[in-house]
BALOBA-1460 file (C-alpha; in Angstrom, 3 decimals):
// residues 226
<rec num="1" residu="m" x="-12.996" y="-64.773" z="-35.251"/>
<rec num="2" residu="a" x="-13.484" y="-61.117" z="-36.170"/>
<rec num="3" residu="g" x="-17.115" y="-61.662" z="-36.921"/>
<rec num="4" residu="s" x="-17.734" y="-63.345" z="-33.611"/>
<rec num="5" residu="v" x="-16.191" y="-60.678" z="-31.365"/>
<rec num="6" residu="s" x="-18.034" y="-57.504" z="-30.472"/>
<rec num="7" residu="n" x="-16.632" y="-54.083" z="-29.692"/>
<rec num="8" residu="l" x="-17.829" y="-54.535" z="-26.114"/>
<rec num="9" residu="e" x="-15.849" y="-57.757" z="-25.751"/>
<rec num="10" residu="v" x="-12.658" y="-56.128" z="-27.002"/>
<rec num="11" residu="c" x="-13.088" y="-53.283" z="-24.504"/>
<rec num="12" residu="d" x="-13.758" y="-55.840" z="-21.778"/>
<rec num="13" residu="f" x="-10.573" y="-57.736" z="-22.670"/>
<rec num="14" residu="a" x="-8.632" y="-54.467" z="-22.365"/>
<rec num="15" residu="y" x="-10.152" y="-53.610" z="-18.990"/>
<rec num="16" residu="s" x="-9.799" y="-57.135" z="-17.609"/>
<rec num="17" residu="g" x="-6.190" y="-57.480" z="-18.693"/>
<rec num="18" residu="k" x="-6.872" y="-60.393" z="-21.033"/>
<rec num="19" residu="f" x="-3.928" y="-59.583" z="-23.251"/>
<rec num="20" residu="d" x="-3.797" y="-62.819" z="-25.239"/>
<rec num="21" residu="e" x="-7.500" y="-62.676" z="-26.108"/>
<rec num="22" residu="l" x="-7.164" y="-59.029" z="-27.092"/>
<rec num="23" residu="k" x="-4.191" y="-59.687" z="-29.358"/>
<rec num="24" residu="k" x="-5.986" y="-62.534" z="-31.108"/>
<rec num="25" residu="c" x="-8.966" y="-60.338" z="-31.825"/>
<rec num="26" residu="i" x="-6.950" y="-57.412" z="-33.113"/>
<rec num="27" residu="f" x="-4.587" y="-59.520" z="-35.211"/>
<rec num="28" residu="s" x="-7.716" y="-61.026" z="-36.763"/>
<rec num="29" residu="d" x="-9.292" y="-57.614" z="-37.394"/>
<rec num="30" residu="k" x="-7.144" y="-54.526" z="-36.732"/>
<rec num="31" residu="s" x="-10.155" y="-52.231" z="-36.886"/>
<rec num="32" residu="l" x="-11.216" y="-53.604" z="-33.489"/>
<rec num="33" residu="a" x="-8.324" y="-51.693" z="-31.898"/>
<rec num="34" residu="t" x="-10.205" y="-48.445" z="-32.374"/>
<rec num="35" residu="k" x="-13.823" y="-49.567" z="-32.138"/>
<rec num="36" residu="t" x="-15.839" y="-47.977" z="-29.342"/>
<rec num="37" residu="d" x="-18.367" y="-49.201" z="-26.804"/>
<rec num="38" residu="q" x="-21.626" y="-47.532" z="-25.759"/>
<rec num="39" residu="d" x="-19.647" y="-44.804" z="-23.942"/>
<rec num="40" residu="q" x="-17.528" y="-44.148" z="-27.023"/>
<rec num="41" residu="r" x="-14.546" y="-45.597" z="-25.204"/>
<rec num="42" residu="t" x="-11.901" y="-47.632" z="-26.986"/>
<rec num="43" residu="a" x="-9.752" y="-50.468" z="-25.703"/>
<rec num="44" residu="l" x="-7.077" y="-47.840" z="-24.976"/>
<rec num="45" residu="h" x="-9.411" y="-45.920" z="-22.650"/>
<rec num="46" residu="w" x="-10.194" y="-49.077" z="-20.702"/>
<rec num="47" residu="a" x="-6.610" y="-50.322" z="-20.496"/>
<rec num="48" residu="c" x="-5.581" y="-46.907" z="-19.123"/>
<rec num="49" residu="s" x="-8.375" y="-47.035" z="-16.569"/>
<rec num="50" residu="a" x="-7.366" y="-50.446" z="-15.267"/>
<rec num="51" residu="g" x="-3.626" y="-49.795" z="-15.432"/>
<rec num="52" residu="h" x="-2.642" y="-52.510" z="-17.895"/>
<rec num="53" residu="t" x="0.638" y="-51.077" z="-19.152"/>
<rec num="54" residu="d" x="1.342" y="-54.015" z="-21.474"/>
<rec num="55" residu="i" x="-1.945" y="-53.574" z="-23.303"/>
<rec num="56" residu="v" x="-1.498" y="-49.811" z="-23.491"/>
<rec num="57" residu="s" x="1.968" y="-50.250" z="-25.010"/>
<rec num="58" residu="f" x="0.649" y="-52.805" z="-27.483"/>
<rec num="59" residu="l" x="-2.157" y="-50.511" z="-28.619"/>
<rec num="60" residu="l" x="0.080" y="-47.455" z="-28.866"/>
<rec num="61" residu="d" x="2.630" y="-49.400" z="-30.894"/>
<rec num="62" residu="l" x="-0.176" y="-50.312" z="-33.273"/>
<rec num="63" residu="g" x="-0.666" y="-46.586" z="-33.817"/>
<rec num="64" residu="v" x="-4.109" y="-46.168" z="-32.290"/>
<rec num="65" residu="e" x="-5.265" y="-42.568" z="-31.828"/>
<rec num="66" residu="v" x="-3.857" y="-41.368" z="-28.516"/>
<rec num="67" residu="n" x="-6.144" y="-38.319" z="-28.198"/>
<rec num="68" residu="i" x="-9.488" y="-39.951" z="-28.939"/>
<rec num="69" residu="n" x="-12.421" y="-38.681" z="-26.828"/>
<rec num="70" residu="d" x="-15.152" y="-40.732" z="-25.190"/>
<rec num="71" residu="d" x="-18.727" y="-39.434" z="-24.952"/>
<rec num="72" residu="a" x="-17.742" y="-37.078" z="-22.097"/>
<rec num="73" residu="c" x="-14.629" y="-35.906" z="-23.982"/>
<rec num="74" residu="w" x="-12.245" y="-37.804" z="-21.693"/>
<rec num="75" residu="t" x="-9.037" y="-38.790" z="-23.440"/>
<rec num="76" residu="p" x="-6.900" y="-41.739" z="-22.354"/>
<rec num="77" residu="l" x="-4.616" y="-39.203" z="-20.643"/>
<rec num="78" residu="h" x="-7.506" y="-37.834" z="-18.564"/>
<rec num="79" residu="i" x="-8.291" y="-41.361" z="-17.444"/>
<rec num="80" residu="a" x="-4.707" y="-42.371" z="-16.707"/>
<rec num="81" residu="a" x="-4.016" y="-39.175" z="-14.744"/>
<rec num="82" residu="s" x="-7.205" y="-39.490" z="-12.725"/>
<rec num="83" residu="a" x="-6.585" y="-43.166" z="-11.995"/>
<rec num="84" residu="g" x="-2.976" y="-42.608" z="-10.920"/>
<rec num="85" residu="r" x="-1.348" y="-44.618" z="-13.724"/>
<rec num="86" residu="e" x="2.082" y="-42.994" z="-13.759"/>
<rec num="87" residu="e" x="3.835" y="-45.282" z="-16.238"/>
<rec num="88" residu="i" x="0.898" y="-45.076" z="-18.620"/>
<rec num="89" residu="v" x="0.877" y="-41.279" z="-18.403"/>
<rec num="90" residu="r" x="4.513" y="-41.316" z="-19.509"/>
<rec num="91" residu="s" x="3.719" y="-43.663" z="-22.394"/>
<rec num="92" residu="l" x="0.795" y="-41.563" z="-23.610"/>
<rec num="93" residu="i" x="2.838" y="-38.364" z="-23.516"/>
<rec num="94" residu="s" x="5.642" y="-40.059" z="-25.449"/>
<rec num="95" residu="k" x="3.102" y="-40.832" z="-28.184"/>
<rec num="96" residu="g" x="1.837" y="-37.272" z="-28.440"/>
<rec num="97" residu="a" x="-0.978" y="-37.053" z="-25.897"/>
<rec num="98" residu="q" x="-2.291" y="-33.502" z="-25.649"/>
<rec num="99" residu="l" x="-1.494" y="-32.213" z="-22.170"/>
<rec num="100" residu="n" x="-4.076" y="-29.430" z="-22.063"/>
<rec num="101" residu="c" x="-7.001" y="-31.265" z="-23.624"/>
<rec num="102" residu="v" x="-10.324" y="-30.548" z="-21.920"/>
<rec num="103" residu="n" x="-13.321" y="-32.777" z="-21.252"/>
<rec num="104" residu="q" x="-16.965" y="-31.712" z="-21.163"/>
<rec num="105" residu="n" x="-16.381" y="-30.085" z="-17.760"/>
<rec num="106" residu="g" x="-13.462" y="-28.108" z="-19.134"/>
<rec num="107" residu="c" x="-11.021" y="-30.104" z="-16.998"/>
<rec num="108" residu="t" x="-7.527" y="-31.060" z="-18.084"/>
<rec num="109" residu="p" x="-5.629" y="-34.111" z="-16.847"/>
<rec num="110" residu="l" x="-3.811" y="-31.784" z="-14.446"/>
<rec num="111" residu="h" x="-7.096" y="-30.831" z="-12.759"/>
<rec num="112" residu="y" x="-7.628" y="-34.472" z="-11.811"/>
<rec num="113" residu="a" x="-4.028" y="-35.034" z="-10.759"/>
<rec num="114" residu="a" x="-4.326" y="-31.993" z="-8.492"/>
<rec num="115" residu="s" x="-7.640" y="-32.925" z="-6.899"/>
<rec num="116" residu="k" x="-6.673" y="-36.574" z="-6.382"/>
<rec num="117" residu="n" x="-3.202" y="-35.768" z="-5.061"/>
<rec num="118" residu="r" x="-1.375" y="-37.568" z="-7.867"/>
<rec num="119" residu="f" x="1.898" y="-35.755" z="-7.165"/>
<rec num="120" residu="e" x="4.221" y="-37.602" z="-9.522"/>
<rec num="121" residu="i" x="1.729" y="-37.471" z="-12.373"/>
<rec num="122" residu="a" x="1.210" y="-33.742" z="-11.845"/>
<rec num="123" residu="r" x="4.980" y="-33.288" z="-11.943"/>
<rec num="124" residu="i" x="5.249" y="-35.226" z="-15.206"/>
<rec num="125" residu="l" x="2.414" y="-33.225" z="-16.768"/>
<rec num="126" residu="l" x="3.880" y="-29.888" z="-15.697"/>
<rec num="127" residu="e" x="7.406" y="-30.754" z="-16.798"/>
<rec num="128" residu="n" x="6.062" y="-31.641" z="-20.236"/>
<rec num="129" residu="g" x="4.169" y="-28.394" z="-20.647"/>
<rec num="130" residu="a" x="0.803" y="-28.671" z="-18.894"/>
<rec num="131" residu="d" x="-0.676" y="-25.252" z="-18.119"/>
<rec num="132" residu="p" x="-0.892" y="-24.721" z="-14.330"/>
<rec num="133" residu="n" x="-3.341" y="-21.840" z="-14.760"/>
<rec num="134" residu="v" x="-5.872" y="-23.454" z="-17.083"/>
<rec num="135" residu="t" x="-9.477" y="-23.000" z="-15.928"/>
<rec num="136" residu="d" x="-12.397" y="-25.411" z="-16.200"/>
<rec num="137" residu="k" x="-16.052" y="-24.502" z="-16.822"/>
<rec num="138" residu="l" x="-16.334" y="-23.314" z="-13.221"/>
<rec num="139" residu="e" x="-13.214" y="-21.207" z="-13.817"/>
<rec num="140" residu="s" x="-11.298" y="-23.329" z="-11.314"/>
<rec num="141" residu="t" x="-7.587" y="-23.979" z="-11.758"/>
<rec num="142" residu="p" x="-5.635" y="-27.026" z="-10.621"/>
<rec num="143" residu="l" x="-4.519" y="-24.881" z="-7.671"/>
<rec num="144" residu="h" x="-8.155" y="-24.396" z="-6.644"/>
<rec num="145" residu="r" x="-8.565" y="-28.185" z="-6.698"/>
<rec num="146" residu="a" x="-5.433" y="-28.944" z="-4.716"/>
<rec num="147" residu="s" x="-6.112" y="-26.194" z="-2.182"/>
<rec num="148" residu="a" x="-9.667" y="-27.306" z="-1.470"/>
<rec num="149" residu="k" x="-8.341" y="-30.789" z="-0.718"/>
<rec num="150" residu="g" x="-5.323" y="-29.561" z="1.252"/>
<rec num="151" residu="n" x="-2.890" y="-31.411" z="-1.005"/>
<rec num="152" residu="y" x="0.161" y="-29.636" z="0.383"/>
<rec num="153" residu="r" x="2.989" y="-31.053" z="-1.765"/>
<rec num="154" residu="l" x="0.923" y="-30.629" z="-4.871"/>
<rec num="155" residu="i" x="0.251" y="-27.007" z="-3.989"/>
<rec num="156" residu="q" x="4.006" y="-26.537" z="-3.553"/>
<rec num="157" residu="l" x="4.585" y="-28.111" z="-6.959"/>
<rec num="158" residu="l" x="2.021" y="-25.904" z="-8.697"/>
<rec num="159" residu="l" x="3.407" y="-22.765" z="-7.071"/>
<rec num="160" residu="a" x="6.925" y="-23.743" z="-8.171"/>
<rec num="161" residu="q" x="5.564" y="-24.021" z="-11.723"/>
<rec num="162" residu="s" x="4.166" y="-20.467" z="-11.673"/>
<rec num="163" residu="a" x="0.579" y="-21.218" z="-10.681"/>
<rec num="164" residu="s" x="-1.207" y="-17.937" z="-9.982"/>
<rec num="165" residu="t" x="-2.543" y="-17.666" z="-6.444"/>
<rec num="166" residu="n" x="-5.241" y="-15.060" z="-7.041"/>
<rec num="167" residu="i" x="-7.306" y="-16.373" z="-9.958"/>
<rec num="168" residu="q" x="-11.006" y="-16.312" z="-9.046"/>
<rec num="169" residu="d" x="-13.447" y="-19.059" z="-9.983"/>
<rec num="170" residu="s" x="-17.043" y="-18.546" z="-11.117"/>
<rec num="171" residu="e" x="-18.074" y="-17.847" z="-7.503"/>
<rec num="172" residu="g" x="-15.279" y="-15.354" z="-7.057"/>
<rec num="173" residu="n" x="-13.286" y="-17.686" z="-4.849"/>
<rec num="174" residu="t" x="-9.517" y="-17.856" z="-4.958"/>
<rec num="175" residu="a" x="-7.608" y="-20.948" z="-3.970"/>
<rec num="176" residu="l" x="-7.166" y="-19.317" z="-0.563"/>
<rec num="177" residu="h" x="-10.932" y="-18.921" z="-0.107"/>
<rec num="178" residu="l" x="-11.322" y="-22.665" z="-0.669"/>
<rec num="179" residu="a" x="-8.468" y="-23.623" z="1.625"/>
<rec num="180" residu="c" x="-9.916" y="-21.419" z="4.380"/>
<rec num="181" residu="d" x="-13.442" y="-22.701" z="3.896"/>
<rec num="182" residu="e" x="-12.243" y="-26.314" z="4.132"/>
<rec num="183" residu="e" x="-9.995" y="-25.558" z="7.133"/>
<rec num="184" residu="r" x="-6.832" y="-26.541" z="5.275"/>
<rec num="185" residu="v" x="-4.555" y="-24.647" z="7.633"/>
<rec num="186" residu="e" x="-1.144" y="-25.585" z="6.227"/>
<rec num="187" residu="a" x="-2.343" y="-25.090" z="2.663"/>
<rec num="188" residu="a" x="-3.739" y="-21.655" z="3.515"/>
<rec num="189" residu="k" x="-0.476" y="-20.607" z="5.184"/>
<rec num="190" residu="l" x="1.512" y="-21.784" z="2.162"/>
<rec num="191" residu="l" x="-0.697" y="-19.849" z="-0.243"/>
<rec num="192" residu="v" x="-0.407" y="-16.636" z="1.779"/>
<rec num="193" residu="e" x="3.368" y="-17.050" z="1.970"/>
<rec num="194" residu="h" x="3.349" y="-17.211" z="-1.848"/>
<rec num="195" residu="g" x="1.336" y="-14.075" z="-2.420"/>
<rec num="196" residu="a" x="-2.299" y="-15.125" z="-2.067"/>
<rec num="197" residu="s" x="-4.333" y="-12.073" z="-1.125"/>
<rec num="198" residu="i" x="-6.387" y="-12.087" z="2.080"/>
<rec num="199" residu="y" x="-8.369" y="-9.109" z="0.814"/>
<rec num="200" residu="i" x="-10.025" y="-10.369" z="-2.399"/>
<rec num="201" residu="e" x="-13.808" y="-10.667" z="-2.058"/>
<rec num="202" residu="n" x="-15.840" y="-13.466" z="-3.621"/>
<rec num="203" residu="k" x="-19.366" y="-13.023" z="-5.004"/>
<rec num="204" residu="d" x="-20.741" y="-13.194" z="-1.471"/>
<rec num="205" residu="e" x="-18.511" y="-10.213" z="-0.690"/>
<rec num="206" residu="k" x="-16.396" y="-12.279" z="1.661"/>
<rec num="207" residu="t" x="-12.626" y="-12.337" z="1.882"/>
<rec num="208" residu="p" x="-10.675" y="-15.489" z="2.712"/>
<rec num="209" residu="l" x="-10.374" y="-14.229" z="6.287"/>
<rec num="210" residu="q" x="-14.147" y="-13.980" z="6.541"/>
<rec num="211" residu="v" x="-14.704" y="-17.562" z="5.409"/>
<rec num="212" residu="a" x="-11.905" y="-18.905" z="7.614"/>
<rec num="213" residu="k" x="-12.912" y="-20.895" z="10.662"/>
<rec num="214" residu="g" x="-11.453" y="-20.970" z="14.140"/>
<rec num="215" residu="g" x="-8.269" y="-18.980" z="14.521"/>
<rec num="216" residu="l" x="-7.120" y="-19.418" z="10.927"/>
<rec num="217" residu="g" x="-8.120" y="-15.916" z="9.841"/>
<rec num="218" residu="a" x="-6.124" y="-14.297" z="12.612"/>
<rec num="219" residu="l" x="-3.144" y="-16.524" z="11.841"/>
<rec num="220" residu="l" x="-3.140" y="-15.545" z="8.168"/>
<rec num="221" residu="k" x="-3.494" y="-11.872" z="9.015"/>
<rec num="222" residu="r" x="-0.435" y="-12.083" z="11.262"/>
<rec num="223" residu="i" x="1.570" y="-13.666" z="8.423"/>
<rec num="224" residu="v" x="0.617" y="-10.858" z="6.044"/>
<rec num="225" residu="e" x="1.077" y="-8.023" z="8.498"/>
<rec num="226" residu="g" x="4.242" y="-9.439" z="9.994"/>
């Protein structure tokens, strides 16, 4: 059977949840467990994407490489975090998944959990040692991501885990700049209450108050000035 099954088929079995077919292939030829498709993704990548916990557990118990990169340097943990696969995230971490691994955009799994409002996954990552202040290629932190989207509970979580409020991205924007620009009122208030400066200028020489819309700027100024 090994000779009749392609790498693409094995990856498809993993993504489609065809556990019995996958097991038959791999028991026939164990090397298929780590073969890659045209995107350099393995069966583990695809099982994480689709949320097939049984297949993920099977592959991890076989000892497949947990930190393998696809052609965009996404690890299985990147994929599971982005897709919201909480149980799989736990399984990957238990097998030694690197929490602060970066893809070609410089993003860690926590960046995606923050931007997609995956609260429980972000909590798991942080409790296991993910860096809340890691920056991607645009010098954005997970807090930048969460603030731009107004993901309030996630912002609270990051702040509780010592996320810095005043890191500037490649455009000079802090998380507060982004929250103000996107009219995330509650997020902006929370950031200011936790020390975000209303005076830092971005590369356009604008402070968060100057990019704020409506009455948000005045509201934030009142919080700061009492």
